[in-house]
C-alpha positions as CSV (number, residue, x, y, z in Angstrom):
1,M,-18.6,-130.7,185.8
2,N,-20.6,-128.2,187.7
3,I,-22.7,-126.0,185.5
4,P,-24.9,-123.5,187.4
5,R,-28.5,-124.3,186.9
6,L,-29.2,-120.6,186.2
7,A,-26.8,-120.7,183.2
8,V,-28.5,-123.9,181.9
9,A,-31.9,-122.2,182.3
10,A,-30.7,-119.1,180.5
11,V,-29.9,-121.2,177.5
12,L,-32.8,-123.7,177.7
13,V,-35.7,-121.2,177.9
14,P,-34.9,-119.0,174.9
15,F,-33.7,-121.9,172.8
16,S,-36.9,-123.9,173.6
17,V,-39.1,-120.9,172.7
18,F,-37.1,-120.4,169.4
19,S,-37.3,-124.1,168.6
20,T,-41.0,-124.2,169.3
21,V,-41.6,-121.2,166.9
22,V,-39.5,-122.7,164.2
23,T,-41.2,-126.1,164.5
24,W,-44.6,-124.4,164.5
25,R,-43.8,-122.5,161.3
26,E,-41.8,-125.1,159.4
27,G,-43.3,-128.3,160.6
28,Y,-41.5,-131.1,162.5
29,A,-40.9,-133.2,159.4
30,R,-38.7,-130.5,157.9
31,F,-36.0,-131.3,160.4
32,F,-35.6,-134.7,158.8
33,T,-36.2,-133.8,155.1
34,G,-34.2,-130.5,155.0
35,P,-30.8,-132.0,155.7
36,W,-30.8,-134.2,152.7
37,T,-31.4,-131.3,150.2
38,D,-27.6,-130.5,149.9
39,A,-24.2,-131.5,151.2
40,V,-23.9,-128.6,153.7
41,W,-27.2,-129.4,155.4
42,T,-26.3,-133.1,155.4
43,Q,-22.9,-132.4,157.0
44,E,-24.5,-130.2,159.7
45,F,-27.2,-132.7,160.4
46,L,-24.7,-135.6,160.7
47,D,-22.4,-133.4,162.9
48,L,-25.3,-132.7,165.2
49,C,-26.2,-136.4,165.4
50,I,-22.6,-137.3,166.3
51,A,-22.4,-134.5,169.0
52,L,-25.8,-135.5,170.5
53,T,-24.7,-139.1,170.6
54,I,-21.6,-138.1,172.5
55,V,-23.7,-136.1,174.9
56,C,-26.0,-139.0,175.5
57,V,-23.1,-141.3,176.3
58,W,-21.9,-138.7,178.8
59,M,-25.4,-138.4,180.3
60,V,-25.6,-142.1,180.9
61,G,-22.3,-142.1,182.7
62,D,-23.2,-139.0,184.7
63,A,-26.5,-140.5,185.7
64,R,-24.9,-143.7,186.9
65,R,-22.5,-141.8,189.1
66,R,-25.5,-139.9,190.5
67,G,-27.8,-142.8,190.8
68,A,-30.3,-141.0,188.6
69,T,-32.7,-142.0,185.8
70,V,-31.5,-140.8,182.4
71,W,-33.4,-142.9,179.8
72,P,-36.3,-140.5,179.3
73,Y,-33.8,-137.8,178.4
74,V,-31.8,-140.1,176.1
75,A,-35.1,-141.2,174.4
76,A,-36.2,-137.6,174.0
77,T,-32.9,-136.4,172.4
78,P,-33.6,-137.7,168.9
79,L,-37.0,-135.9,169.0
80,L,-36.1,-132.7,170.9
81,G,-32.4,-132.3,170.1
82,S,-30.4,-130.3,172.6
83,I,-33.5,-129.5,174.6
84,A,-33.5,-133.0,176.2
85,P,-29.8,-132.8,177.5
86,L,-30.4,-129.3,178.7
87,C,-33.4,-130.5,180.7
88,Y,-31.2,-133.3,182.1
89,L,-28.6,-130.7,183.2
90,L,-31.3,-128.5,184.8
91,L,-33.1,-131.3,186.6
92,R,-30.4,-133.9,187.4
93,A,-30.0,-135.0,191.0
94,P,-27.1,-133.7,193.0
95,V,-24.2,-136.0,193.5
96,T,-24.7,-138.0,196.7
97,E,-21.4,-137.9,198.6
98,P,-20.5,-140.9,200.8
99,A,-20.8,-140.1,204.5
100,A,-17.5,-139.2,206.1
101,P,-16.1,-141.9,208.4
102,A,-16.9,-141.2,212.1
103,R,-14.0,-140.0,214.2
104,T,-13.3,-142.0,217.3
């Protein structure tokens, strides 16, 4: 999967600003108390948790293929949500291709 870094940045920057404003206004704890107020919030919260778990599993496999460190991004995902995987996509190391065999 080759997502252009500019596209990732175009999502990451405005979403991070929006998330910061919402967190500043509502408080960080609201993200964990709000979902349990009704069934729709609970469903959306659980759906987000499932989706982010799938993304984390993908990040671990992708980082192994690239020989990169992924654990800071996985650890940050429960705290920052989609921002952590977006940062991983933006900052991840390029794939190291094996050297082509020398022609004789």
